[in-house]
C-alpha positions in Angstrom: 0.0 0.0 0.0 1.5 3.4 -1.1 1.9 5.8 1.7 0.2 9.1 1.4 2.4 12.0 0.7 5.0 10.0 -1.3 6.4 11.8 -4.4 5.1 10.5 -7.7 7.7 9.8 -10.5 8.4 12.7 -13.1 9.7 16.2 -13.1 8.4 19.3 -11.5 7.5 22.4 -13.4 10.6 24.2 -12.0 12.9 21.4 -13.3 11.3 21.6 -16.7 11.8 25.4 -16.9 15.4 25.1 -15.8 16.1 22.4 -18.4 14.4 24.5 -21.2 16.5 27.5 -20.3 19.7 25.5 -20.5 18.7 24.0 -23.9 17.8 27.5 -25.2 21.2 28.8 -24.1 23.0 25.9 -25.8 21.0 26.4 -29.0 21.8 30.1 -29.0 25.5 29.5 -28.6 25.5 26.8 -31.3 23.6 29.2 -33.7 26.1 32.0 -33.1 29.0 29.6 -33.8 27.5 28.4 -37.0 26.7 32.0 -38.2 30.4 32.9 -37.6 31.6 29.9 -39.4 29.3 30.5 -42.4 30.3 34.2 -42.6 34.0 33.2 -42.5 33.4 30.6 -45.3 31.5 33.2 -47.4 34.3 35.8 -46.9 37.0 33.2 -48.0 34.9 32.3 -51.0 34.5 36.0 -52.0 38.2 36.6 -51.5 39.1 33.6 -53.7 36.7 34.7 -56.4 38.2 38.2 -56.4 41.7 36.9 -56.5 40.9 34.5 -59.4 39.1 37.3 -61.3 42.0 39.7 -60.9 44.6 37.1 -61.9 42.6 36.1 -65.0 42.2 39.7 -66.2 45.9 40.3 -65.9 46.7 37.1 -67.7 44.6 38.3 -70.6 46.4 41.7 -70.6 49.7 40.0 -70.5 49.0 37.8 -73.6 47.8 40.9 -75.5 50.8 43.1 -74.5 53.3 40.3 -75.3 51.8 40.2 -78.8 51.8 44.0 -79.3 53.3 45.3 -82.6 53.5 48.5 -84.5 52.4 47.8 -88.1 53.1 49.9 -91.1 51.6 50.4 -94.6 47.9 49.9 -94.9 47.7 48.5 -91.4 49.4 51.4 -89.7 48.8 51.2 -85.9 49.8 53.1 -82.8 50.4 52.4 -79.1 48.6 55.2 -77.3 48.1 55.3 -73.5 46.3 58.0 -71.6 46.4 58.6 -67.9 42.8 59.2 -66.8 42.7 57.8 -63.3 44.2 61.0 -61.8 42.3 63.4 -64.0 38.8 62.6 -63.0 38.5 59.5 -65.2 37.5 56.1 -64.2 40.9 54.5 -65.0 43.7 54.6 -67.5 43.0 53.9 -71.2 45.3 51.9 -73.5 44.8 51.3 -77.3 47.3 49.3 -79.4 47.6 46.7 -82.2 48.5 43.1 -81.5 48.9 39.8 -83.3 46.2 37.3 -82.8 47.6 34.4 -80.8 44.2 33.0 -79.9 42.2 33.6 -83.0 38.4 33.9 -82.8 35.9 32.5 -85.4 36.5 35.4 -87.8 40.3 35.5 -87.4 43.3 33.4 -88.4 46.6 32.9 -86.4 48.7 36.0 -86.9 46.0 38.3 -87.9 46.3 41.9 -86.7 43.8 43.1 -84.2 43.2 46.4 -82.5 42.7 46.2 -78.7 41.5 48.8 -76.2 41.4 48.5 -72.4 39.3 50.9 -70.4 37.2 51.2 -67.2 33.5 51.7 -67.9 30.5 51.8 -65.7 29.1 48.3 -65.0 26.0 47.2 -66.7 24.1 47.1 -63.4 25.2 50.7 -62.7 27.0 49.6 -59.6 30.7 50.5 -59.7 33.2 50.1 -62.6 34.3 47.2 -64.7 37.5 46.6 -66.7 36.5 46.2 -70.3 38.4 44.8 -73.3 37.4 45.8 -76.8 38.8 44.0 -79.8 38.5 45.0 -83.5 39.4 42.0 -85.7 39.3 43.0 -89.4 41.7 45.9 -89.8 41.2 46.0 -93.6 37.4 46.4 -93.6 36.2 49.4 -95.6 33.4 50.0 -93.1 33.9 50.6 -89.3 33.0 47.4 -87.5 31.7 47.1 -84.0 34.3 45.7 -81.6 33.8 42.6 -79.5 33.3 43.6 -75.9 34.5 41.5 -73.0 34.1 42.5 -69.4 37.2 41.1 -67.7 36.2 42.0 -64.1 33.6 44.1 -62.3 34.1 45.9 -59.0 37.2 47.8 -60.1 38.6 50.3 -57.6 41.7 51.3 -59.5 43.3 50.6 -62.9 46.6 52.4 -63.5 49.4 51.8 -66.0 53.1 52.8 -66.3 55.4 52.4 -69.3 59.2 51.7 -69.3 61.1 53.5 -72.0 64.4 51.7 -71.4 65.5 54.3 -68.8 62.6 55.6 -66.8 58.9 54.8 -66.1 56.4 57.0 -67.9 52.8 57.7 -67.0 51.6 58.0 -70.6 52.8 56.8 -74.0 52.2 57.9 -77.6 54.2 56.0 -80.2 53.7 58.8 -82.7 55.8 61.1 -80.6 58.7 58.7 -79.9 59.7 57.6 -83.4 57.0 54.9 -83.6 58.4 52.9 -80.8 56.8 50.6 -78.2 57.7 50.6 -74.5 59.9 47.8 -73.3 57.6 46.9 -70.4 54.2 47.9 -68.9 53.4 47.9 -65.2 49.8 47.1 -64.5 48.1 47.9 -61.2 44.6 46.5 -60.7 42.6 46.9 -57.5 39.2 45.2 -57.0 36.5 45.2 -54.4 33.5 43.1 -53.9 31.3 43.3 -57.0 28.3 45.5 -56.7 29.7 47.7 -53.9 31.5 51.0 -53.8 32.3 51.4 -50.2 35.8 53.0 -49.8 36.4 51.3 -46.4 35.7 47.8 -47.7 38.7 45.5 -48.0 40.0 45.2 -51.6 42.5 43.0 -53.5 45.4 44.8 -55.2 47.8 43.2 -57.7 50.8 44.8 -59.5 52.4 43.0 -62.4 55.1 44.0 -64.9 54.8 42.7 -68.4 57.7 42.7 -70.8 56.9 43.6 -74.5 59.1 41.5 -76.8 58.8 44.0 -79.7 59.4 47.0 -77.4 62.2 49.3 -78.4 61.9 51.9 -75.7 62.8 55.5 -76.5 65.3 55.6 -79.4 68.7 57.3 -78.8 68.3 61.1 -79.3 64.6 61.1 -78.7 63.1 62.7 -75.6 59.8 62.4 -73.9 58.4 64.6 -71.2 56.1 63.3 -68.5 55.1 64.9 -65.2 57.7 67.6 -65.5 60.7 65.3 -65.9 62.5 64.7 -69.2 64.0 61.3 -70.1 66.0 60.2 -73.1 67.0 56.9 -74.7 70.1 54.9 -74.2 73.0 57.0 -72.9 70.7 60.0 -72.3 70.3 62.1 -69.2 67.5 62.7 -66.8 67.1 66.2 -65.2 65.0 67.0 -62.2 65.2 70.3 -60.3 68.3 71.5 -62.1 70.5 68.6 -61.3 71.3 65.8 -63.8 72.3 62.2 -63.4 73.3 60.0 -66.3 73.0 56.3 -66.9 70.5 53.8 -68.0 68.8 50.9 -66.3 66.6 47.9 -67.3 63.1 46.9 -66.4 62.6 43.8 -64.3 59.2 42.1 -64.0 57.7 41.5 -60.6 54.3 40.9 -59.2 52.8 41.1 -55.8 49.4 41.0 -54.1 48.3 42.6 -50.9 45.1 42.4 -48.9 
């Protein structure tokens, strides 16, 4: 016979409330940990995507610059670079002729193409994009529309410098330097997360120097003036602030990335 007053089996309401509170706290801690892990995973994925996009764009530019030529006769071309990033423009602009090393459907290996690199507003209106324009048929009697290829969106900065065999120049016009190509081009490309323009957001910056096989630099006796300094060809002198130093140096390629 069960004695009166004996406790029946089970949990009291207070015990159930305490257990529920502990379970809720554990669930909250687990949710916060998972959210942090997912955010870290997404950040790594975005960083990898930006890195891959930047590297791919510079690989395309490298292939084009290594095939750069200055043609003559009916296919006369120029190598013209304008510095627009520091004068209110979106980024530097470069137009040159190159030999087709990866011919498209309407091209053959070795055909001459005209290429332009510029920074244009993205199609969605959010930020800037590095755009490559290619004109294939240089002998066409009518002006053809170029092929347009968006290499990468989310561009923060796109700047170029040109090595003349002695010094780095901010601009280049082959028509003013005896129809010569620079010996190397330094490319600086900085990208942010696509679709954003926040200045304080982390970005990916890559600098690469590309050597131009057909580049002659500034011929001896020819001078170019850029940013208030005058530089000459081989054996020439460079004057800055009234003092001159003589000599010549070569360009070396290097690349580096920073977060």
